[in-house]
Kinemage of the C-alpha trace (Angstrom):
@kinemage 1
@onewidth
@group {chain A} dominant
@subgroup {mainchain}
@vectorlist {calphas} color= white
{ca met a 1} P -3.467 14.207 25.188
{ca pro a 2} L -4.865 11.783 27.820
{ca leu a 3} L -2.583 9.283 29.414
{ca lys a 4} L -4.621 6.472 28.174
{ca gln a 5} L -4.193 7.764 24.518
{ca gln a 6} L -0.741 8.306 24.995
{ca ile a 7} L -0.053 4.868 26.182
{ca phe a 8} L -1.839 3.301 23.441
{ca ala a 9} L -0.066 5.595 20.776
{ca leu a 10} L 3.341 4.407 22.318
{ca leu a 11} L 2.443 0.652 22.166
{ca val a 12} L 1.335 1.174 18.624
{ca cys a 13} L 4.579 3.028 17.588
{ca ile a 14} L 6.802 0.578 19.227
{ca gly a 15} L 4.717 -2.477 17.905
{ca val a 16} L 5.130 -1.184 14.345
{ca phe a 17} L 8.688 -0.644 15.036
{ca leu a 18} L 9.456 -3.833 16.316
{ca phe a 19} L 7.189 -5.733 13.819
{ca thr a 20} L 9.002 -3.950 10.853
{ca leu a 21} L 12.532 -4.863 12.567
{ca asp a 22} L 11.137 -8.643 12.735
{ca met a 23} L 10.209 -8.848 9.424
{ca val a 24} L 13.418 -7.525 7.872
{ca arg a 25} L 15.242 -9.755 10.128
{ca arg a 26} L 13.388 -12.656 9.067
{ca lys a 27} L 13.764 -11.671 5.395
{ca lys a 28} L 10.103 -11.116 4.696
{ca leu a 29} L 10.263 -7.491 4.076
{ca arg a 30} L 13.308 -5.972 2.267
{ca glu a 31} L 15.180 -2.975 3.785
{ca glu a 32} L 14.309 -0.646 1.103
{ca tyr a 33} L 10.468 -1.032 2.027
{ca ser a 34} L 11.167 -0.792 5.690
{ca val a 35} L 12.669 2.722 5.764
{ca leu a 36} L 9.148 4.328 5.116
{ca trp a 37} L 7.642 2.360 7.931
{ca leu a 38} L 10.404 2.842 10.595
{ca leu a 39} L 10.514 6.392 9.868
{ca thr a 40} L 6.597 6.750 10.266
{ca ser a 41} L 6.742 4.997 13.764
{ca val a 42} L 9.579 7.135 14.907
{ca ala a 43} L 7.637 10.064 13.749
{ca met a 44} L 4.380 8.850 15.571
{ca phe a 45} L 6.645 8.162 18.553
{ca ala a 46} L 8.019 11.798 18.467
{ca leu a 47} L 4.576 13.367 18.190
{ca val a 48} L 3.145 11.305 21.272
{ca phe a 49} L 5.921 12.470 23.460
{ca lys a 50} L 6.017 16.154 21.911
{ca tyr a 51} L 2.045 16.703 21.224
{ca glu a 52} L 2.893 20.469 21.247
{ca trp a 53} L 4.592 19.650 17.763
{ca leu a 54} L 1.317 18.039 16.610
{ca val a 55} L -0.579 21.075 17.580
{ca his a 56} L 1.916 23.289 16.085
{ca leu a 57} L 1.638 21.519 12.779
{ca thr a 58} L -2.034 21.370 12.932
{ca asn a 59} L -1.760 25.328 13.338
{ca leu a 60} L 0.850 25.418 10.403
{ca ile a 61} L -1.098 23.647 7.886
{ca gly a 62} L -4.386 25.312 8.797
{ca ala a 63} L -6.406 22.489 10.260
{ca val a 64} L -8.573 22.664 13.157
{ca leu a 65} L -8.012 19.585 14.941
{ca pro a 66} L -4.820 17.450 15.666
{ca thr a 67} L -6.783 14.522 14.414
{ca thr a 68} L -7.098 15.900 10.938
{ca thr a 69} L -3.414 16.447 10.794
{ca leu a 70} L -2.914 12.836 11.493
{ca phe a 71} L -5.784 11.812 8.739
{ca ile a 72} L -3.593 13.906 6.289
{ca gly a 73} L -0.561 12.431 7.421
{ca ser a 74} L -1.938 9.056 6.966
{ca leu a 75} L -2.954 9.895 3.651
{ca ile a 76} L 0.255 11.099 2.587
{ca phe a 77} L 1.712 7.898 3.980
{ca leu a 78} L -0.514 5.825 1.893
{ca thr a 79} L 0.376 8.006 -1.205
{ca leu a 80} L 3.893 7.480 -0.759
{ca ile a 81} L 3.666 3.615 -0.208
{ca ala a 82} L 1.301 3.478 -3.510
{ca val a 83} L 4.056 5.392 -5.266
{ca gln a 84} L 6.755 2.959 -3.920
{ca phe a 85} L 4.876 -0.150 -5.195
{ca ser a 86} L 4.359 1.857 -8.519
{ca ile a 87} L 7.975 2.267 -9.070
{ca lys a 88} L 8.726 -1.267 -8.200
{ca ile a 89} L 5.968 -2.543 -10.657
{ca ser a 90} L 7.202 -0.397 -13.359
{ca arg a 91} L 10.856 -1.860 -12.842
{ca leu a 92} L 9.820 -5.478 -12.615
{ca thr a 93} L 7.615 -4.811 -16.022
{ca asp a 94} L 10.675 -3.857 -17.627
{ca gln a 95} L 12.548 -6.591 -16.229
{ca met a 96} L 9.852 -9.098 -17.234
{ca lys a 97} L 9.816 -7.562 -20.756
{ca asn a 98} L 13.512 -7.775 -21.195
{ca leu a 99} L 13.590 -11.522 -20.187
{ca thr a 100} L 10.816 -12.376 -22.376
{ca gln a 101} L 12.662 -10.965 -25.133
{ca glu a 102} L 15.810 -12.493 -24.459
{ca asn a 103} L 14.290 -15.877 -23.972
{ca ala a 104} L 12.502 -15.517 -27.322
{ca ile a 105} L 15.945 -14.694 -28.824
{ca leu a 106} L 17.564 -17.669 -27.215
{ca gly a 107} L 14.817 -19.986 -28.392
{ca his a 108} L 15.122 -18.912 -32.053
{ca glu a 109} L 18.822 -19.453 -31.910
{ca val a 110} L 18.425 -22.765 -30.324
{ca arg a 111} L 15.998 -23.827 -33.178
{ca glu a 112} L 18.310 -22.519 -35.686
{ca leu a 113} L 21.246 -24.421 -34.391
{ca gln a 114} L 18.895 -27.445 -34.337
{ca gln a 115} L 18.305 -26.967 -37.772
{ca lys a 116} L 21.763 -26.501 -38.933
{ca leu a 117} L 22.781 -29.849 -36.894
{ca glu a 118} L 19.776 -31.729 -38.817
{ca gly a 119} L 20.741 -30.346 -42.106
{ca met a 120} L 24.466 -31.664 -41.468
{ca gly a 121} L 23.056 -34.982 -40.592
{ca ala a 122} L 24.181 -34.899 -36.850
{ca val a 123} L 21.863 -36.800 -34.421
{ca thr a 124} L 19.918 -34.474 -32.045
{ca ser a 125} L 19.137 -35.139 -28.382
{ca asp a 126} L 15.478 -35.644 -29.209
{ca glu a 127} L 16.099 -38.936 -30.783
């Protein structure tokens, strides 16, 4: 790999790594989401220093060019991000459904209690 490309790739790896750590430190990114970004930047860093690993991986998967391997890796990374977000959205949807149901039940119970109090002649807070 030419020196300019190697320097650029190293700067990108270090930038992604430091940016991810800073986002976690400032609580803009949760630790559970940072793992994939940190592992990816470390893997990129390793492949920059050990270019022969990338060539070997390219031969292993049957690709012709190392850039094809990187493109496939990018697609796998994006797929993992999409799966991670899908899992989180599914959990949040279930939590929202449960909270909505609990809220409806509590609202119904409050209305029942208000009706009982009004039936007993007690003064409500609305008056």
